[in-house]
N, C-alpha and C positions, 0 to 999 in steps of 0.2 A: 412656246405655246402658241397654238393657232388661235387667231381671234375670230369670234363669231359675231354676226350681226343679228340683233333681235329687233323685231318690229315693235312699234309702240304698243300694240295690242299684247304681245308676249311680255313686254316689260311690265305693263300694268297688271297682268295676271300674276306675275312673279311677286310684285309688290303686295297684291291682295292676298297671296298665299302667306306672306310674312305677317300681314295684319291679322290673319286667321289663327296665328299661333305657331306656325312652323319655325323651327330654330334657324337662324341665319346660316350657321355652318352647314346644316342639311341642305338648304337651298343652294348654297354655293357649290357643294359637291354635285347636287342633282343637275344643275344647269351649267356647270363648268365655268364659273365666274369667280372673281375675288370679291371680298367684302367691300373694297373701295368702289367697285363698279356698282354694287347695290346702293351704297350711300349716294353716289353720283346720280343714279336713276331716281332715288327717293327725293333728292333735292329738285330734280327737274320735273318728275311726273307724280310726285306724292299727292294723293288726294284727288287725282284725275280719274275720269272715266275714259273709255275708249274714244267716244265722240269728241271729248275735250282734247285728247292727244292728236286726233286727226285735224281738228281745227287749228291747234297750235302749229302743226307742220305746214298747213296752208298759209297761215299768217307769216311764218318764217320765210317761206318761199316768196310771198308777196313783198315782204320787207326787203329781202335781198334784191328783188327786181327793182324796187323803187330806189334803193340806195345806188344801184348801178346807173339808173336813169339820172339821178341827181348828179352823180360824178361826171357823166358824159355832158350834161348841160353846163355844169360848172366849167369844164374844160373848153367847151365851145365859147362860153362867155369870155374866158381869159384870152382865147385866140382872137376873138373879134376886137377886144379892147386893145390888144397888141397891134392889130392891123390899123385901127383908128389912130393910134399914137404915131405910127410910122408914116401915115399919109399926111399928117398935118404938122 
């Protein structure tokens, strides 16, 4: 089965359809997804609006960038400490 990528906006619209009363089986057939995918989306995006999802994506990107920066600085610190120990 081919995997599809849905945008946050599409996912939120699908979740809102379910909240409006559409049966889960019908949604799964309509959008070509399994029930597990729906529950995973519900866990992550449940109760969100489109703007909230966009903000979440921005925060996740910023968090990844900051984690990378911390890792690089930690590595630099360890290398400098090693150099100081070798020189003395």
